[in-house]
MOPAC internal coordinates of N, CA, C and O (Angstrom, degrees):
PM7 1SCF
backbone

  N    0.0000 0     0.00 0     0.00 0    0    0    0
  C    1.4574 1     0.00 0     0.00 0    1    0    0
  C    1.5232 1   109.51 1     0.00 0    2    1    0
  O    1.2310 1   120.13 1   -44.72 1    3    2    1
  N    1.3136 1   117.36 1   135.28 1    3    2    1
  C    1.4479 1   122.95 1  -178.84 1    5    3    2
  C    1.5255 1   109.49 1   -82.99 1    6    5    3
  O    1.2310 1   120.23 1   -52.94 1    7    6    5
  N    1.3344 1   117.17 1   127.06 1    7    6    5
  C    1.4615 1   121.36 1  -178.65 1    9    7    6
  C    1.5213 1   112.99 1   -89.12 1   10    9    7
  O    1.2310 1   119.57 1   176.90 1   11   10    9
  N    1.3295 1   118.42 1    -3.10 1   11   10    9
  C    1.4594 1   121.23 1   179.51 1   13   11   10
  C    1.5319 1   110.08 1   -68.62 1   14   13   11
  O    1.2310 1   120.40 1   -32.93 1   15   14   13
  N    1.3405 1   116.84 1   147.07 1   15   14   13
  C    1.4620 1   119.34 1   176.16 1   17   15   14
  C    1.5313 1   110.43 1   -58.13 1   18   17   15
  O    1.2310 1   120.94 1   -27.84 1   19   18   17
  N    1.3240 1   115.81 1   152.16 1   19   18   17
  C    1.4655 1   119.61 1  -177.47 1   21   19   18
  C    1.5183 1   112.47 1   -55.82 1   22   21   19
  O    1.2310 1   119.79 1   140.13 1   23   22   21
  N    1.3533 1   118.00 1   -39.87 1   23   22   21
  C    1.4607 1   118.85 1  -177.58 1   25   23   22
  C    1.5187 1   111.88 1   -63.42 1   26   25   23
  O    1.2310 1   119.67 1   153.48 1   27   26   25
  N    1.3277 1   118.24 1   -26.52 1   27   26   25
  C    1.4624 1   120.63 1   178.43 1   29   27   26
  C    1.5267 1   110.82 1   -78.61 1   30   29   27
  O    1.2310 1   119.95 1   157.54 1   31   30   29
  N    1.3231 1   117.69 1   -22.46 1   31   30   29
  C    1.4644 1   121.53 1   178.59 1   33   31   30
  C    1.5217 1   111.85 1   -91.03 1   34   33   31
  O    1.2310 1   120.20 1   174.00 1   35   34   33
  N    1.3146 1   117.23 1    -6.00 1   35   34   33
  C    1.4564 1   121.60 1  -177.46 1   37   35   34
  C    1.5247 1   110.52 1   -63.77 1   38   37   35
  O    1.2310 1   121.62 1   -30.42 1   39   38   37
  N    1.3183 1   114.51 1   149.58 1   39   38   37
  C    1.4526 1   120.48 1   179.26 1   41   39   38
  C    1.5292 1   112.15 1   -72.73 1   42   41   39
  O    1.2310 1   120.26 1   148.12 1   43   42   41
  N    1.3375 1   117.10 1   -31.88 1   43   42   41
  C    1.4630 1   122.78 1  -177.24 1   45   43   42
  C    1.5192 1   110.16 1  -132.58 1   46   45   43
  O    1.2310 1   120.76 1   -24.21 1   47   46   45
  N    1.3342 1   116.15 1   155.79 1   47   46   45
  C    1.4549 1   122.41 1   169.40 1   49   47   46
  C    1.5188 1   107.48 1  -114.14 1   50   49   47
  O    1.2310 1   120.73 1   -45.83 1   51   50   49
  N    1.3188 1   116.20 1   134.17 1   51   50   49
  C    1.4601 1   121.72 1   178.21 1   53   51   50
  C    1.5266 1   107.42 1   -93.85 1   54   53   51
  O    1.2310 1   120.70 1   -47.17 1   55   54   53
  N    1.3396 1   116.27 1   132.83 1   55   54   53
  C    1.4604 1   123.43 1  -178.97 1   57   55   54
  C    1.5218 1   110.10 1  -123.51 1   58   57   55
  O    1.2310 1   120.69 1   -20.98 1   59   58   57
  N    1.3229 1   116.29 1   159.02 1   59   58   57
  C    1.4613 1   120.99 1   167.14 1   61   59   58
  C    1.5269 1   106.70 1   -76.57 1   62   61   59
  O    1.2310 1   119.76 1   -27.40 1   63   62   61
  N    1.3330 1   118.06 1   152.60 1   63   62   61
  C    1.4741 1   120.03 1  -177.87 1   65   63   62
  C    1.5272 1   114.10 1   -58.26 1   66   65   63
  O    1.2310 1   119.59 1   151.41 1   67   66   65
  N    1.3220 1   118.39 1   -28.59 1   67   66   65
  C    1.4647 1   121.09 1  -177.85 1   69   67   66
  C    1.5302 1   113.45 1   -93.35 1   70   69   67
  O    1.2310 1   119.83 1  -169.63 1   71   70   69
  N    1.3218 1   117.94 1    10.37 1   71   70   69
  C    1.4656 1   122.02 1  -178.75 1   73   71   70
  C    1.5309 1   111.01 1   -72.98 1   74   73   71
  O    1.2310 1   121.06 1   -45.81 1   75   74   73
  N    1.3207 1   115.58 1   134.19 1   75   74   73
  C    1.4647 1   120.70 1   177.97 1   77   75   74
  C    1.5254 1   111.89 1   -67.10 1   78   77   75
  O    1.2310 1   120.01 1   157.54 1   79   78   77
  N    1.3279 1   117.58 1   -22.46 1   79   78   77
  C    1.4560 1   122.25 1  -179.00 1   81   79   78
  C    1.5292 1   113.02 1   -85.90 1   82   81   79
  O    1.2310 1   120.31 1   169.38 1   83   82   81
  N    1.3331 1   117.02 1   -10.62 1   83   82   81
  C    1.4671 1   121.41 1  -174.28 1   85   83   82
  C    1.5277 1   111.01 1   -77.97 1   86   85   83
  O    1.2310 1   121.68 1   -35.76 1   87   86   85
  N    1.3215 1   114.38 1   144.24 1   87   86   85
  C    1.4653 1   119.17 1   170.78 1   89   87   86
  C    1.5223 1   106.17 1   -96.19 1   90   89   87
  O    1.2310 1   120.75 1   -14.16 1   91   90   89
  N    1.2810 1   116.17 1   165.84 1   91   90   89
  C    1.4690 1   118.89 1  -179.76 1   93   91   90
  C    1.5244 1   111.02 1   -98.54 1   94   93   91
  O    1.2310 1   120.50 1  -152.71 1   95   94   93
  N    1.3310 1   116.64 1    27.29 1   95   94   93
  C    1.4604 1   120.77 1  -178.58 1   97   95   94
  C    1.5223 1   112.76 1   -59.56 1   98   97   95
  O    1.2310 1   120.69 1   131.39 1   99   98   97
  N    1.3182 1   116.29 1   -48.61 1   99   98   97
  C    1.4680 1   119.51 1  -176.48 1  101   99   98
  C    1.5126 1   108.97 1  -160.56 1  102  101   99
  O    1.2310 1   121.09 1   -44.86 1  103  102  101
  N    1.3314 1   115.53 1   135.14 1  103  102  101
  C    1.4563 1   120.60 1   174.46 1  105  103  102
  C    1.5173 1   108.73 1   -96.07 1  106  105  103
  O    1.2310 1   120.78 1   -45.66 1  107  106  105
  N    1.3233 1   116.11 1   134.34 1  107  106  105
  C    1.4582 1   121.57 1   179.13 1  109  107  106
  C    1.5160 1   110.18 1   -98.92 1  110  109  107
  O    1.2310 1   120.90 1   -28.46 1  111  110  109
  N    1.3041 1   115.88 1   151.54 1  111  110  109
  C    1.4597 1   119.22 1   168.86 1  113  111  110
  C    1.5262 1   107.01 1   -75.85 1  114  113  111
  O    1.2310 1   120.66 1   -14.19 1  115  114  113
  N    1.3196 1   116.34 1   165.81 1  115  114  113
  C    1.4685 1   119.73 1   177.31 1  117  115  114
  C    1.5202 1   110.54 1   -59.21 1  118  117  115
  O    1.2310 1   120.43 1   138.72 1  119  118  117
  N    1.3121 1   116.77 1   -41.28 1  119  118  117
  C    1.4713 1   121.12 1  -179.24 1  121  119  118
  C    1.5344 1   110.89 1   -63.27 1  122  121  119
  O    1.2310 1   120.34 1   136.16 1  123  122  121
  N    1.3439 1   116.95 1   -43.84 1  123  122  121
  C    1.4643 1   120.78 1   178.77 1  125  123  122
  C    1.5261 1   111.03 1   -62.91 1  126  125  123
  O    1.2310 1   120.72 1   138.65 1  127  126  125
  N    1.3237 1   116.23 1   -41.35 1  127  126  125
  C    1.4615 1   120.12 1   179.77 1  129  127  126
  C    1.5309 1   110.65 1   -63.98 1  130  129  127
  O    1.2310 1   120.27 1   136.74 1  131  130  129
  N    1.3264 1   117.09 1   -43.26 1  131  130  129
  C    1.4643 1   121.06 1   177.84 1  133  131  130
  C    1.5267 1   111.16 1   -61.38 1  134  133  131
  O    1.2310 1   120.72 1   137.71 1  135  134  133
  N    1.3342 1   116.23 1   -42.29 1  135  134  133
  C    1.4629 1   120.16 1   179.62 1  137  135  134
  C    1.5218 1   111.20 1   -64.03 1  138  137  135
  O    1.2310 1   120.33 1   138.48 1  139  138  137
  N    1.3264 1   116.97 1   -41.52 1  139  138  137
  C    1.4641 1   120.15 1   179.48 1  141  139  138
  C    1.5213 1   110.97 1   -66.86 1  142  141  139
  O    1.2310 1   120.14 1   137.42 1  143  142  141
  N    1.3287 1   117.34 1   -42.58 1  143  142  141
  C    1.4638 1   120.94 1  -178.11 1  145  143  142
  C    1.5246 1   112.47 1   -71.01 1  146  145  143
  O    1.2310 1   120.32 1   163.82 1  147  146  145
  N    1.3214 1   116.99 1   -16.18 1  147  146  145
  C    1.4675 1   120.66 1   179.01 1  149  147  146
  C    1.5286 1   111.28 1   -66.63 1  150  149  147
  O    1.2310 1   120.11 1   154.90 1  151  150  149
  N    1.3224 1   117.40 1   -25.10 1  151  150  149
  C    1.4670 1   121.53 1   179.11 1  153  151  150
  C    1.5235 1   108.53 1  -116.37 1  154  153  151
  O    1.2310 1   119.36 1   -78.34 1  155  154  153
  N    1.3289 1   118.82 1   101.66 1  155  154  153
  C    1.4646 1   121.57 1  -175.61 1  157  155  154
  C    1.5225 1   114.83 1   -64.17 1  158  157  155
  O    1.2310 1   119.74 1   166.88 1  159  158  157
  N    1.3248 1   118.10 1   -13.12 1  159  158  157
  C    1.4622 1   118.73 1   175.44 1  161  159  158
  C    1.5233 1   111.31 1   -82.74 1  162  161  159
  O    1.2310 1   120.58 1   162.88 1  163  162  161
  N    1.3202 1   116.49 1   -17.12 1  163  162  161
  C    1.4668 1   121.12 1   178.95 1  165  163  162
  C    1.5206 1   110.30 1   -91.67 1  166  165  163
  O    1.2310 1   120.40 1   131.18 1  167  166  165
  N    1.3221 1   116.84 1   -48.82 1  167  166  165
  C    1.4625 1   120.13 1  -175.98 1  169  167  166
  C    1.5103 1   110.95 1  -144.44 1  170  169  167
  O    1.2310 1   121.70 1   -33.67 1  171  170  169
  N    1.3132 1   114.35 1   146.33 1  171  170  169
  C    1.4491 1   121.70 1   174.90 1  173  171  170
  C    1.5103 1   109.36 1  -118.11 1  174  173  171
  O    1.2310 1   120.81 1   -13.08 1  175  174  173
  N    1.3055 1   116.05 1   166.92 1  175  174  173
  C    1.4553 1   122.28 1  -179.54 1  177  175  174
  C    1.5284 1   109.07 1   -96.49 1  178  177  175
  O    1.2310 1   120.37 1   -46.87 1  179  178  177
  N    1.3183 1   116.89 1   133.13 1  179  178  177
  C    1.4638 1   121.89 1   178.97 1  181  179  178
  C    1.5300 1   109.73 1   -59.50 1  182  181  179
  O    1.2310 1   120.52 1   -46.31 1  183  182  181
  N    1.3303 1   116.62 1   133.69 1  183  182  181
  C    1.4624 1   121.02 1   178.43 1  185  183  182
  C    1.5216 1   112.89 1   -75.46 1  186  185  183
  O    1.2310 1   119.89 1   164.60 1  187  186  185
  N    1.3191 1   117.81 1   -15.40 1  187  186  185
  C    1.4623 1   121.39 1  -179.26 1  189  187  186
  C    1.5238 1   110.63 1   -83.19 1  190  189  187
  O    1.2310 1   120.15 1   126.62 1  191  190  189
  N    1.3221 1   117.32 1   -53.38 1  191  190  189
  C    1.4710 1   120.74 1  -173.94 1  193  191  190
  C    1.5260 1   114.25 1   -98.35 1  194  193  191
  O    1.2310 1   119.76 1   163.91 1  195  194  193
  N    1.3336 1   118.07 1   -16.09 1  195  194  193
  C    1.4627 1   124.64 1   176.21 1  197  195  194
  C    1.5349 1   113.93 1    47.77 1  198  197  195
  O    1.2310 1   119.69 1  -117.70 1  199  198  197
  N    1.3327 1   118.19 1    62.30 1  199  198  197
  C    1.4644 1   120.22 1   179.97 1  201  199  198
  C    1.5233 1   113.09 1   -62.53 1  202  201  199
  O    1.2310 1   120.24 1   156.43 1  203  202  201
  N    1.3216 1   117.14 1   -23.57 1  203  202  201
  C    1.4615 1   120.18 1   179.63 1  205  203  202
  C    1.5238 1   112.06 1   -61.78 1  206  205  203
  O    1.2310 1   119.77 1   149.33 1  207  206  205
  N    1.3466 1   118.04 1   -30.67 1  207  206  205
  C    1.4641 1   119.76 1   179.89 1  209  207  206
  C    1.5276 1   111.52 1   -68.53 1  210  209  207
  O    1.2310 1   120.22 1   144.37 1  211  210  209
  N    1.3209 1   117.18 1   -35.63 1  211  210  209
  C    1.4662 1   121.31 1   177.42 1  213  211  210
  C    1.5231 1   110.09 1   -75.71 1  214  213  211
  O    1.2310 1   120.91 1   134.26 1  215  214  213
  N    1.3349 1   115.86 1   -45.74 1  215  214  213
  C    1.4698 1   120.07 1  -176.45 1  217  215  214
  C    1.5238 1   112.25 1   -68.78 1  218  217  215
  O    1.2310 1   119.72 1   155.09 1  219  218  217
  N    1.3106 1   118.15 1   -24.91 1  219  218  217
  C    1.4548 1   121.89 1   179.69 1  221  219  218
  C    1.5395 1   110.89 1   -56.39 1  222  221  219
  O    1.2310 1   120.66 1   146.59 1  223  222  221
  N    1.3310 1   116.34 1   -33.41 1  223  222  221
  C    1.4638 1   121.46 1   179.90 1  225  223  222
  C    1.5252 1   111.77 1   -67.96 1  226  225  223
  O    1.2310 1   119.85 1   158.52 1  227  226  225
  N    1.3243 1   117.89 1   -21.48 1  227  226  225
  C    1.4591 1   122.14 1  -176.64 1  229  227  226
  C    1.5277 1   113.76 1   -88.68 1  230  229  227
  O    1.2310 1   120.17 1   167.36 1  231  230  229
  N    1.3120 1   117.27 1   -12.64 1  231  230  229
  C    1.4727 1   120.21 1  -176.50 1  233  231  230
  C    1.4943 1   111.98 1   -63.21 1  234  233  231
  O    1.2310 1   120.10 1   180.00 1  235  234  233

């Protein structure tokens, strides 16, 4: 069993568009980001830009 937090085991990290850690691979809509963050094994929230704090208002 992996003892790492789920966000560290996630396949992707979700960033805000202005995050210095973000790559320009693909921009997500707010809905897509919320869907990805709903499953912590799929995506985690960047610790630098914390998109979950902004998206939380949209739920």
